[in-house]
C-alpha positions in Angstrom: -53.9 -33.0 -62.7 -54.6 -35.1 -59.7 -54.0 -34.5 -56.6 -51.3 -36.8 -56.4 -49.7 -35.0 -59.2 -50.4 -31.6 -57.7 -48.3 -33.2 -54.2 -45.5 -34.5 -55.8 -45.5 -31.1 -58.0 -45.4 -29.3 -54.4 -43.2 -31.5 -52.9 -40.7 -31.4 -55.8 -40.6 -27.3 -55.2 -40.4 -27.5 -51.8 -37.3 -29.7 -51.8 -35.6 -28.1 -54.1 -36.5 -24.9 -52.2 -35.4 -26.1 -49.1 -32.1 -28.1 -50.4 -31.2 -24.6 -52.1 -31.8 -22.9 -48.5 -29.3 -25.6 -47.4 -26.8 -25.0 -49.4 -27.1 -21.3 -48.8 -26.9 -21.9 -45.2 -23.7 -24.1 -45.3 -22.3 -21.4 -47.7 -22.4 -18.7 -45.0 -21.0 -20.7 -41.7 -17.9 -21.6 -43.9 -17.6 -18.2 -44.9 -18.1 -17.1 -40.9 -15.8 -19.4 -39.6 -12.7 -18.6 -42.0 -14.0 -14.8 -41.1 -13.5 -16.3 -37.4 -10.3 -17.5 -37.8 -8.6 -15.1 -39.9 -9.5 -12.3 -36.8 -8.3 -14.5 -34.6 -5.1 -14.8 -36.3 -4.5 -11.0 -36.9 -5.5 -10.5 -33.4 -2.4 -12.9 -32.0 -0.5 -11.4 -34.7 -1.2 -7.8 -33.4 -0.9 -9.0 -29.5 2.4 -10.7 -30.4 3.6 -7.5 -32.5 2.9 -5.4 -29.4 4.2 -7.5 -26.7 7.6 -7.1 -28.9 7.5 -3.4 -29.3 6.7 -2.9 -25.8 9.4 -5.1 -24.4 11.6 -3.3 -26.8 10.6 0.3 -25.3 11.3 -0.9 -21.9 14.5 -2.5 -22.6 15.3 1.1 -24.1 14.2 2.7 -20.9 16.2 0.7 -19.0 19.0 0.6 -20.7 22.1 3.1 -19.5 22.6 6.3 -21.1 26.3 7.1 -21.9 28.9 9.1 -22.9 31.0 7.2 -25.5 34.6 8.4 -25.1 36.7 5.4 -26.5 34.3 3.0 -28.6 37.6 0.7 -29.9 39.9 -1.3 -28.6 42.5 0.2 -27.0 45.9 -1.3 -26.7 48.5 -0.5 -23.6 51.8 -2.0 -24.7 54.2 -2.0 -21.5 58.1 -3.0 -22.0 59.7 -1.5 -18.4 63.2 -2.1 -19.4 64.0 1.9 -19.7 60.8 3.2 -18.8 59.2 3.1 -15.5 55.2 3.5 -16.7 53.3 3.2 -19.6 50.0 5.1 -20.2 47.0 5.8 -22.3 45.3 9.2 -21.6 42.0 11.0 -23.2 42.1 14.8 -23.7 38.7 15.4 -22.2 38.9 19.3 -23.5 37.4 20.5 -20.4 34.0 18.4 -20.8 31.4 18.9 -18.1 30.7 15.5 -16.0 28.6 16.9 -13.8 25.5 15.0 -15.3 27.4 11.8 -15.0 28.2 9.9 -12.0 30.4 6.6 -13.3 33.2 5.8 -15.3 32.3 2.5 -17.1 34.9 0.4 -19.2 36.1 -3.1 -19.9 39.7 -4.3 -19.2 42.0 -7.7 -19.8 45.3 -8.6 -19.7 47.1 -10.6 -22.5 49.5 -12.5 -20.1 47.9 -15.2 -18.0 50.7 -15.4 -15.8 50.8 -11.8 -14.8 49.6 -9.9 -11.9 48.7 -6.3 -13.0 47.5 -3.6 -11.2 46.1 -0.4 -13.4 46.2 2.9 -12.3 42.7 5.1 -13.2 43.5 8.8 -13.1 41.2 11.8 -13.4 42.6 15.6 -13.8 40.6 18.7 -14.2 40.9 22.4 -15.1 42.1 23.4 -11.7 45.0 21.0 -11.7 43.1 18.6 -9.5 44.3 14.9 -9.7 42.6 11.5 -8.1 43.3 8.2 -9.0 42.1 4.7 -8.1 44.1 1.5 -8.3 42.1 -1.7 -10.1 44.2 -4.6 -8.7 44.8 -7.7 -10.7 43.3 -7.1 -14.1 41.9 -10.4 -15.3 42.8 -12.3 -18.3 39.7 -12.7 -19.4 37.5 -9.3 -20.6 35.8 -7.7 -17.5 33.4 -5.0 -16.9 34.0 -2.2 -14.3 32.3 0.4 -13.5 33.7 3.1 -10.8 31.8 5.7 -9.2 33.2 9.3 -9.5 32.7 9.5 -5.6 35.7 7.4 -5.6 38.0 9.9 -7.1 38.0 11.7 -3.6 40.5 14.4 -4.6 38.1 16.3 -7.7 35.9 18.7 -6.2 34.8 20.1 -9.6 33.8 17.9 -12.4 32.3 20.7 -15.0 35.8 21.2 -16.3 37.7 17.9 -16.7 40.7 17.7 -18.7 41.7 14.2 -18.6 41.4 10.8 -17.9 44.6 8.4 -18.0 44.6 4.4 -17.6 48.5 3.9 -16.3 50.5 0.9 -15.7 53.3 1.7 -13.1 56.1 -0.7 -13.1 56.0 -1.5 -9.0 52.5 -2.7 -10.2 53.0 -5.7 -12.5 54.7 -9.2 -11.7 56.1 -9.1 -15.4 58.4 -6.8 -17.0 56.6 -6.5 -20.3 53.0 -7.3 -21.6 49.6 -5.8 -23.0 46.7 -4.7 -21.2 43.8 -3.9 -23.5 40.8 -1.7 -22.6 37.5 -1.0 -24.2 34.1 0.5 -24.6 35.6 3.5 -22.1 32.1 5.6 -21.0 30.8 7.7 -18.6 27.4 6.6 -17.1 24.3 8.7 -15.7 
């Protein structure tokens, strides 16, 4: 073998070896690139999931704690031909409301032209009664929150016997109509 043949032989071996190294070097960056992008995608997914969980947790922590008394829509249908008042009463069965401080509910009237005032009355086991009037119940659903101190004649909230929503003849414009109540609850 001549020097030239040896040189070409060594060059072929070198170039073969270097092209194999180059191929191996090209394979690893592709794997590393794909692993890098997969790890970034997984990190973004986990961060998004964590933010959603924290948002839901904060929403839950900021929500109201309530004792729902009447979750269904209640219809007070009044017709003041022989009657003087119509009411919807809830028997509270000596319920202890000391932990709560607000009565909340939604209300609306059916007749657009009517002007209705609603009397809300609490009664306790000691026969103490107190009422609050809400004037001009709207035609669309409206949320009401009435704090317990507004019911001035109730001194003990530990044995509550009744809650009544009353429509009186002298507090309506029309002699017949409907008032709807929904989601009656006590809030802390």
